[in-house]
N, C-alpha and C positions, 0 to 999 in steps of 0.2 A: 568698442571696436577700435582697432589700431588705425593709425593714419595710413599705413600701407594697405590694409584691407579696404578702407574707404576709397583710396586712390585706385586700386584694382577694380573695385565695383564700378567706379565712375568711368574707367576706361572701357570696361565691358559694355556698360550701358550705351556709351558713345558709339562703340563699334556696332552694336545691334541697331541703334538708331540710324547710323549711316547706311547700313544694309537696307533698312526699311525705306528710307528716303530714296535710295537708288532704284527702288522698284518703280518709281514714277518716271515716265519717259516723255512727259509733255512739256509745254513751254511756260507754264505758270510757275508762280512762287508758292512754296508749301509752308503752311503754318500748322502747329499742333497744339491742341488743347484750347482752353478758354483765354479770351483776351482780357486785358485790364480795362476797367471802366475809366473813361476820360471825361465824360460828361453825363452826369446822372440826372434823371428826371427832366429830360429835355421837354417833355410834354406829359401832362397828367390829365386823364379824363376819368370821371367816375365810372367804375366797372370796367375800365380799360386796363391794358397792360402798361407797366412802367416803360417809358421809352428812354433807353440809355444808348450812348455811343461808347466805343472802346477802341483801343489800339493793340496791335499784336505784331511781333517780329517774325519774319520768315527765315528759312534756313540760308537764304542768300543775303541776309543782313539788311533786308528792306523792312520798313515799318508801314503797316496798313491800318486804315481806319475801317472799323466794322460797325454796322453792316455795310456802310458806304460813307464816303465823304459827301455830305449834303449841304444844301444852302438853307436849311430850316431856320437857323438863327441869323441869317444874312438879311438885314433890313432892306437892302436894295433889291432883293429878289421878291417880287410881289406874291402875296398869297392868292390862291384861287378863291372865288366866291362859293357860297354853299348851295348845293342842290339838296343835300340832306346831311345834317350834322347834329346828332343828338348830344354831342359833347358841349356845344354852346347854345343849344335850344333851337337852332335853325333846322329842325327836322321837318321840312316841307313835305306835304303829302302828294304834291303833283308839280309838274314843270311850270305851269302857269303861275303858281304861288311863288316859286323860287325866282323866276324871272321878274315878277312884279316887285320884288324886294330890292332890285338893283336900280341905281340912279344914274348910271352912265360913267361914274368916276372909276369904275373897274376896268374900263376898256383901255388896253395898251395900244398905242399908235405906233405902228412900224412904218407904214406908208400913209402920208396925209391924204393922198388921193385914192386910197384903197377902199375896200368894202369891209363891213363889220362881220366877222365870223364868230360864231358861238360854238364852243366845244363843251360837250358833256362827258365827264370822265368818272369812272369807278375804278379804283386801283386797290389791289391787295398786295402791299399795304400803302405804299407811298409813291408819289410821282413828282417830278419837276419837268416842266414843258418849255421848250424854246421854239420860236418861229423865226426862221431865217437867222438863227443865232441869238435872237433877242429873248430874254427871259420874260415870260408872260404869265406864269402861274405855278405855284407849288401847293402841295397838299397841306391842309390845315391840321390833319391828324396823322402823324407818322405811323402809328401802330394801330391800336383799337381804342374806342369802338369804330366799326366800319362806317365810313362816310362816303359821299359822292360830291362832285364839284362841277362848277361852271367856270369856264375861262373864256373871256371875250377879248378880241384884238382886231385891229384894223390893218389890212394888208392887201396887196395886189397879188393876183394869181399870175403865174404859178408861185407856190411857196413851199418851204420845207418844214415839216414837223419833226422835231427831235425830242425824245423824252428819256429821262433817267427813271428807272423803275426799281424799287427796293422792297423785297420781302423782309420785313424787320425781324429781329431775333431777340429772344429773351436770354439765351445762352450766347453771349457775345463771342464771336469767332467760330461758333459751331452751328450756325444756321438753324437753330431749333428753339423750342419753348416747352414749358411745362404744360402738357395738355394730354387729353385722352388717357389719363392715369399714368403717364410716363414723364419723367423729368426731362428727357430728350426726345421730343416729338418734332419731326421735320415738317414744318408747315409748308403750305403751298403759296404760290403767287398768283398772278393773273391781272390783266388790265383790259378794260374795254372802253372805247371812246367813239363818239359820233360828232362830226363837225358839220354845222349847217350855215348856209349863207343867209343874207337878210330876207330872202323870200321863203325861208324855212325849207329849202331844198338840201338834202344830204349831199355834201360834196366830198366827204371822206368818212370812212369808218374802218375800224380795226378788222383785219383779216390777214391771211397768210401772204398777201402782196406787200406787206410791210417787211422791213429788214430788222433783225434782232440779233444781238450778240451778248453773251454773258461774260462778266468780269469777276465774279466771285461765286464759287461753288463750295457748299458745305452742308451737312457733315459728310466727309468721305471716310468710310470705314476701312477701305482697302485701296491702297495707292496703285494697285495694278488694274483697277476697273476703269478709270477714265481713259478715253480715247480721243485723239485728234485726227480728223480726216479733213485735209485742206484747212479751211478756217473754221470748221465745225468743232466745238468743244462738247463732246458727247459723254454722258454718264448714264445712258440707258441701262447698262449692265451693273450699275452700282446699287447697293442695298439702300432702301429707305426705311428700314425697320426701326420702330420706336424702341428705345432702351432706357434704362434708369442710370446708366453710367456711360456717358459719351465723352467724358473729360479728356480722353486721349485720342479722340478722332481728329481728322485733318480738315484743313481748308485749302482751297487753291485760288490764287489771286492773279489778276493781270492788270497792268497799268492801262488806264483808259487813254485812248489816243487824243493828242492835243487837237482842239477845235472840232471835236466830234459833233458838236451841236450846230456848227456853222453851215450855211447854205452850200458853200463850195467844198465841203468835206466829201471825199470819195468813199461811199459805202458799198461799192460794187461787189467786193468780195465778202461782205457780211452774209451770213445765212439768212434765208427767209424765215420770218416768224412762224412759230408753230401755233395752231389755233386749238382751242379747248372748249368743251361744252359747259353750259351753266352748271350742270351736275358735277363735272370734274372739278370745277373751281369751288363749288359748294356755297353758292350765294342765294339759293332759292328761299332761304329764311332771313334774308337781309333786306329790311325795308329801304335802305339807302340804294338798293338796286331794284327790288320788286315794285316799289312805288313808281318807277319810271320805265316800266317795260315798254311803254309806247315809244320811248326814245331808243333804248338799248336793244329791244327785241322787235323792231319794226317788222311788220308782217311781210313787207315787200323788200326791204333793204336792211336785213338783220346784221347787226355788228357782232363780231365774235371776240371772245377773250383771246388775247395773244400773250406770248411769252417766248423765251428761247426754248430749246428742245426739252429741257427737264423742268416741269412746273414745280417740282418739290425741292430739288437740290440747288437749282440756280437761284441766287439771292440778289444779285445786282445785275440788271439787264438794261442795255441801251437799245432803243428802237428809233427808226427813222422811216419817213414816208414823204413822197413828193406829191403835192396836190397839183394836178395839171391846170393849164391855163383855161381850158374849156371843158368842164366836167360834163356839160350838156351834150356836147358833140360826141364825147367818148361813150356816155351812157346810151345815147341814141344809137350809136353804131353797135353796141353790145345788144341792144334790143333787136335791131335788124338782123344781127348774126344768129340770134336765137329764134327768129321768126319761123313759124310753121303754119301752113294753110293746108287743111286736110278735111275730108278726102279730096284729092285732086289728081286726076279727073274725078268728078263727082256725079253720082246719079241719085243723090239724096235730096231731101227738102232743105237741108241745112249744111253749112260747112263750119269749121272751127278755125279761129285765128288764135294762135298761142305764142306767148313770148317766153317760154321756158319758165325759169324762176325769177325773171325780171319783169318790170312793169312800168309803164308811163302812160299818161292819157294819150290816146291815139284816135285819130279820125280815119275812118275807112270809107272809101268811095269805090263803087264798082261801075266801070264804064264798058260800053260795047265797042266794037271795032271802029265805029264811026266817031268815037269820042264823046258820045252822049252819056251823061251821068244818069244811072238808073237807080242806084240805091246808095244811101248814106247811113253809116252807123257810128256810134261812139263806143270805143272799147272801154269797159269799166272793170274787167276782171283779167286775171292772168290767162284764162282760157275762155274765149268769147264765142258764143254760138250765134251764127249769122244765118238768118232765114233767107234762102234764095229761091223759094217756091214760085216766085213770080217771074223768074227768068226762064227763057226757053233754052233748048239745047244749043250749044255753040261755044265760041271762044270769047272770053271777057278779060278785062284788065282790072286788077284790084290795086288801088293806090292807097298806101298807108302813110299817114303824115304824123310825125312826132316832133314837137319843138321846132317847127319850121322846116324840117327835113322830110324827104319822102322816099319811099321805096315802092316799086311797081312789080307785081307778080302776075303771071298769066294764070287764068282759071279756065278749065275746060269742064263744061257741063254735058254729060251724056244723056241718053234717054232715061227719063225718070219713070 
């Protein structure tokens, strides 16, 4: 082939490429094809996937680390402790065993006069966590096999949780792996966490009250499909079809904001996190999760898997949440807001006191109009049946006490 023909072909290819890139109208930087490996074998686990890091250049001449710039090799960033980790043999079968293996040296002190908080985290695949901007734990296994973690720290409330979440990739720059019989299978992400105080009370759990923003999306097969509405980076209309040749697909990248992990960072305009079921994330066969259903799937205070809007295509996600100063007061108010007493008026032998899908130990006292306490009950279920057969027709007051706070409701009993 002559030099002239090669030159003309290169000009045509460049022209076609520019037309293709111009179809994207968002704010991100566009990359195409596979990245170059910059760090191979970052972590190796028997039967796990090789964990590599790579770099790739975008059309605006920026260089990006994929799947993300992480602190895995940073010795000053502490590793989380193991809840379940088959890679190093700490595959504990229950929470008690995992906590018993800790000696206290794992606790990161943020406030010397604070309380010790214990976080339980399962991330698909990798997480780094900051409290008030202080690094307190990173995942020991960046890719697979699947593991779960414990992070303990000493802090005063209120405090800010900030986490970097990464869905690792085998095809660097293209958010995919060799799986399901395809060379380019777009895997999914997902993270669930529960935070408990020293009295074993849940003070925070993942749900859609968290904030979440994506900073790396791939693979994108069609640059016309991504949309940006306000600060939402949406790819719900983009294909997630598995293929055997995705080498020419695209990635979209955004620069993470400076200080995103700090307590004073303003995340007001970040979208709310999206929540996903266990089935959607596909963890029902993962012992690192299922061994700890008592933590992650608490029957009263169930934590949810969260991510940004696209569980499959979004590969690097930042999340934030503020733990309030008094979780007890807020929880109690929620319980009171969901309170139902029925039937009321009542002509039955019993009434029901219900707290919706919330619950806390509650004491129930029923008084007459003269202030005499006639009946006392302890609520032990979400929906409590209270026997009022000994009460005559008339007007009564029901006083419900939760964590030192009380609510009084009027009860009318008609002819039985």
